[in-house]
C-alpha positions as CSV (number, residue, x, y, z in Angstrom):
1,X,-55.6,-26.3,84.2
2,X,-54.9,-29.1,81.4
3,X,-53.4,-32.5,82.6
4,X,-51.5,-35.0,80.8
5,X,-50.6,-38.9,81.6
6,X,-47.3,-40.1,80.2
7,X,-47.0,-43.5,81.2
8,X,-43.5,-45.5,81.3
9,X,-45.0,-48.7,79.5
10,X,-41.9,-51.2,79.8
11,X,-42.1,-50.4,83.7
12,X,-45.6,-50.8,84.1
13,X,-46.0,-54.1,82.2
14,X,-42.7,-55.4,83.9
15,X,-44.4,-54.9,86.8
16,X,-47.8,-56.6,85.5
17,X,-45.6,-59.5,84.3
18,X,-43.4,-60.5,87.2
19,X,-46.2,-59.5,89.6
20,X,-48.2,-62.1,88.5
21,X,-48.4,-65.8,90.1
22,X,-49.0,-67.2,87.0
23,X,-48.2,-64.6,84.1
24,X,-49.3,-67.1,81.1
25,X,-53.1,-67.9,83.0
26,X,-54.7,-65.9,80.9
27,X,-54.4,-66.5,77.1
28,X,-56.7,-64.8,74.3
29,X,-58.3,-66.9,71.5
30,X,-55.1,-67.3,69.6
31,X,-53.8,-69.4,72.9
32,X,-51.1,-66.6,73.3
33,X,-50.4,-65.1,76.9
34,X,-51.8,-61.8,77.8
35,X,-51.8,-61.4,81.2
36,X,-49.4,-59.1,81.6
37,X,-51.2,-57.1,79.1
38,X,-54.7,-57.5,81.0
39,X,-53.0,-56.1,84.1
40,X,-51.6,-53.3,82.7
41,X,-54.9,-52.3,80.9
42,X,-56.5,-53.0,84.3
43,X,-53.9,-50.5,86.1
44,X,-54.0,-47.8,83.2
45,X,-58.1,-47.9,83.3
46,X,-57.6,-47.2,87.1
47,X,-55.3,-44.1,86.7
48,X,-58.1,-42.7,84.0
49,X,-61.0,-43.5,86.3
50,X,-58.9,-41.4,89.2
51,X,-58.2,-38.4,87.0
52,X,-59.7,-37.1,83.7
53,X,-56.3,-36.2,81.2
54,X,-56.7,-34.0,78.2
55,X,-53.9,-36.1,77.0
56,X,-52.0,-40.0,77.4
57,X,-49.1,-41.2,75.9
58,X,-47.4,-44.7,76.5
59,X,-43.6,-44.6,76.3
60,X,-41.8,-47.7,75.3
61,X,-37.7,-48.5,75.1
62,X,-36.7,-50.2,72.2
63,X,-34.2,-52.7,71.5
64,X,-31.4,-50.5,70.0
65,X,-28.5,-49.2,71.8
66,X,-28.8,-45.9,73.2
67,X,-26.6,-43.0,73.7
68,X,-25.8,-44.1,76.9
69,X,-24.2,-47.4,75.5
70,X,-22.1,-45.4,73.6
71,X,-20.8,-43.5,76.4
72,X,-20.1,-46.3,78.5
73,X,-19.9,-50.1,76.8
74,X,-21.0,-51.5,80.4
75,X,-24.1,-49.6,80.4
76,X,-27.3,-52.3,81.3
77,X,-24.4,-54.9,80.1
78,X,-25.5,-57.3,83.0
79,X,-29.4,-57.5,82.4
80,X,-30.7,-60.6,81.1
81,X,-32.8,-60.8,78.1
82,X,-36.4,-60.4,78.9
83,X,-38.5,-63.4,78.6
84,X,-40.1,-64.3,75.3
85,X,-43.5,-64.3,76.5
86,X,-42.9,-60.9,77.9
87,X,-41.7,-59.8,74.7
88,X,-44.7,-61.1,72.6
89,X,-47.2,-59.2,75.3
90,X,-45.4,-56.0,75.0
91,X,-46.2,-56.4,71.0
92,X,-49.7,-57.3,71.6
93,X,-50.3,-54.3,74.2
94,X,-48.7,-51.8,71.4
95,X,-51.2,-53.0,69.1
96,X,-54.2,-52.8,71.7
97,X,-52.8,-48.9,72.6
98,X,-53.1,-48.2,69.4
99,X,-56.3,-49.7,68.5
100,X,-57.6,-48.0,71.6
101,X,-56.3,-44.3,70.3
102,X,-53.5,-44.1,73.0
103,X,-50.4,-42.6,71.6
104,X,-47.4,-44.9,71.5
105,X,-44.2,-43.2,71.8
106,X,-40.7,-44.7,71.2
107,X,-37.4,-43.5,69.5
108,X,-34.1,-45.4,68.6
109,X,-31.5,-44.4,70.4
110,X,-33.5,-42.9,73.6
111,X,-35.1,-45.0,76.6
112,X,-38.5,-44.4,77.6
113,X,-37.4,-42.0,80.3
114,X,-36.0,-39.7,77.7
115,X,-39.4,-39.6,75.9
116,X,-41.1,-38.9,79.4
117,X,-38.6,-36.3,80.0
118,X,-39.2,-34.2,77.0
119,X,-42.8,-34.6,76.7
120,X,-43.0,-33.6,80.4
121,X,-41.0,-30.2,80.4
122,X,-42.8,-29.5,76.9
123,X,-46.1,-30.0,79.2
124,X,-45.1,-28.0,81.5
125,X,-43.5,-25.0,79.5
126,X,-47.3,-25.3,77.8
127,X,-48.8,-25.0,81.3
128,X,-50.2,-28.8,81.9
129,X,-50.1,-30.2,84.9
130,X,-48.1,-33.9,84.7
131,X,-49.0,-37.0,85.7
132,X,-45.9,-39.5,85.3
133,X,-47.1,-43.1,85.9
134,X,-44.0,-45.3,86.4
135,X,-42.1,-47.6,89.2
136,X,-38.8,-46.3,88.2
137,X,-37.2,-44.1,90.6
138,X,-35.1,-42.1,88.2
139,X,-37.9,-40.5,87.2
140,X,-37.7,-38.7,90.7
141,X,-35.3,-36.1,89.0
142,X,-38.2,-35.0,86.6
143,X,-40.4,-33.8,90.1
144,X,-41.2,-30.5,90.3
145,X,-44.0,-27.9,90.7
146,X,-46.8,-29.3,88.7
147,X,-44.8,-32.4,87.7
148,X,-45.8,-35.5,89.9
149,X,-45.3,-39.2,89.8
150,X,-47.7,-41.8,90.4
151,X,-45.7,-44.7,91.7
152,X,-47.2,-48.4,92.1
153,X,-46.4,-50.1,95.2
154,X,-47.7,-53.5,96.6
155,X,-49.8,-51.0,99.4
156,X,-51.3,-48.9,96.2
157,X,-50.4,-46.3,94.2
158,X,-48.4,-43.4,95.7
159,X,-48.4,-39.8,94.3
160,X,-44.9,-38.5,94.8
161,X,-44.3,-34.4,94.5
162,X,-41.5,-32.5,95.4
163,X,-42.9,-31.8,98.6
164,X,-43.0,-35.2,99.7
165,X,-40.2,-37.0,97.5
166,X,-38.0,-36.6,100.6
167,X,-40.4,-38.9,102.6
168,X,-39.8,-41.5,100.0
169,X,-36.3,-41.4,98.7
170,X,-33.5,-40.8,101.7
171,X,-34.9,-37.3,102.4
172,X,-33.6,-35.9,99.1
173,X,-34.7,-33.6,96.5
174,X,-35.5,-34.2,93.1
175,X,-32.5,-32.2,91.9
176,X,-30.2,-34.5,94.3
177,X,-31.5,-37.8,92.7
178,X,-28.9,-37.8,89.6
179,X,-26.0,-37.3,92.4
180,X,-27.2,-39.9,94.7
181,X,-27.1,-42.3,91.8
182,X,-23.4,-40.7,90.6
183,X,-22.1,-41.6,93.9
184,X,-23.6,-45.1,95.0
185,X,-24.3,-46.1,91.2
186,X,-26.9,-48.5,90.3
187,X,-26.6,-52.0,89.8
188,X,-29.9,-52.4,87.8
189,X,-28.4,-50.3,85.2
190,X,-24.9,-51.4,86.0
191,X,-23.9,-47.4,86.7
192,X,-20.6,-47.7,88.4
193,X,-21.0,-45.0,91.0
194,X,-17.8,-44.8,93.2
195,X,-16.3,-48.0,94.4
196,X,-16.8,-48.7,98.2
197,X,-19.4,-46.2,98.5
198,X,-23.2,-47.1,98.9
199,X,-26.3,-45.3,99.5
200,X,-25.4,-44.7,103.4
201,X,-22.5,-42.6,102.0
202,X,-24.2,-40.9,99.3
203,X,-27.1,-40.0,101.3
204,X,-24.5,-38.3,104.1
205,X,-22.6,-36.5,101.6
206,X,-25.5,-35.1,99.9
207,X,-27.0,-33.8,103.1
208,X,-23.9,-32.3,104.2
209,X,-22.6,-31.0,100.5
210,X,-25.9,-30.3,98.8
211,X,-24.6,-32.0,95.5
212,X,-21.6,-34.0,93.7
213,X,-19.8,-30.6,92.6
214,X,-19.9,-29.1,96.1
215,X,-18.4,-32.7,97.4
216,X,-15.7,-32.8,95.4
217,X,-15.3,-28.6,95.8
218,X,-14.7,-29.6,99.4
219,X,-12.8,-32.7,99.2
220,X,-9.9,-31.3,101.3
221,X,-12.4,-31.0,104.3
222,X,-13.0,-35.1,104.0
223,X,-10.8,-37.1,105.6
224,X,-9.5,-40.8,105.5
225,X,-10.8,-43.6,103.3
226,X,-14.1,-41.6,102.2
227,X,-11.7,-39.3,100.6
228,X,-9.6,-41.2,99.0
229,X,-12.6,-43.3,97.6
230,X,-14.1,-39.7,96.3
231,X,-10.7,-38.9,95.0
232,X,-9.8,-42.7,93.1
233,X,-13.4,-42.1,91.6
234,X,-13.8,-38.9,90.4
235,X,-14.0,-39.9,86.9
236,X,-16.6,-42.5,87.2
237,X,-18.9,-40.0,89.2
238,X,-19.4,-37.8,87.0
239,X,-19.3,-40.5,84.0
240,X,-22.3,-42.2,86.4
241,X,-24.1,-38.9,86.9
242,X,-24.1,-38.2,82.8
243,X,-25.6,-41.9,82.5
244,X,-28.4,-41.1,85.0
245,X,-29.5,-37.8,83.5
246,X,-32.6,-38.3,81.8
247,X,-32.5,-36.0,78.6
248,X,-35.3,-33.7,78.2
249,X,-34.6,-32.6,74.8
250,X,-34.9,-35.6,72.8
251,X,-35.7,-34.1,69.0
252,X,-39.2,-35.8,68.5
253,X,-40.9,-35.3,65.3
254,X,-43.9,-34.6,67.2
255,X,-45.2,-32.5,70.3
256,X,-47.8,-32.5,73.4
257,X,-50.5,-31.3,70.7
258,X,-50.4,-34.5,68.7
259,X,-50.9,-36.7,71.7
């Protein structure tokens, strides 16, 4: 079976940059810091040595606002601007990848996750096996038979599939990932969730009722403060689910055969 590797390039270079004790210790002949670029390439080459791939794409975020910002003004509003040194290295990385023959993919209005989701869907429908290389747990929602995520951690890379996701993510299934974020929110993306409900509450509700719709269909069964929080947070819960959902139908002007 043919296999494709889809890389969340922003996720990986962020880990490379912030995971280094001295991100500017390595420079090129122009005196520019390239430590994160070097570490990114070491990580990528490790994946290419581990597995033969028939296609490869590195997906990047863009600086323009996305459809999520239009839906919710507060989306990612609390995030600090990236270090100028990191931004400069992202530009160098793109040049290096393109010079190496790697497809570099981005599209205004969408995040790297949306591009990964769309390409993963196309590849899966074409009968390809898909590996997603990303440290972003949002991508867990994309997992299915034949689509796995290689998740970098301090203990080494972990291959996460639909079969073992529950061992790594609150005992939940891939189709419950978005509802989990809908309930508890996500401070890193400023997704609000339901005020007063955290990960333990979200896990318990999904374990008992399976999904967000079933939670609200069963609201009469839920008593006390939990019910009040759910009732008052209904609108934000569904907004949060919308914000957390990866768009797998991005209008790309290319397909997997072009990678």
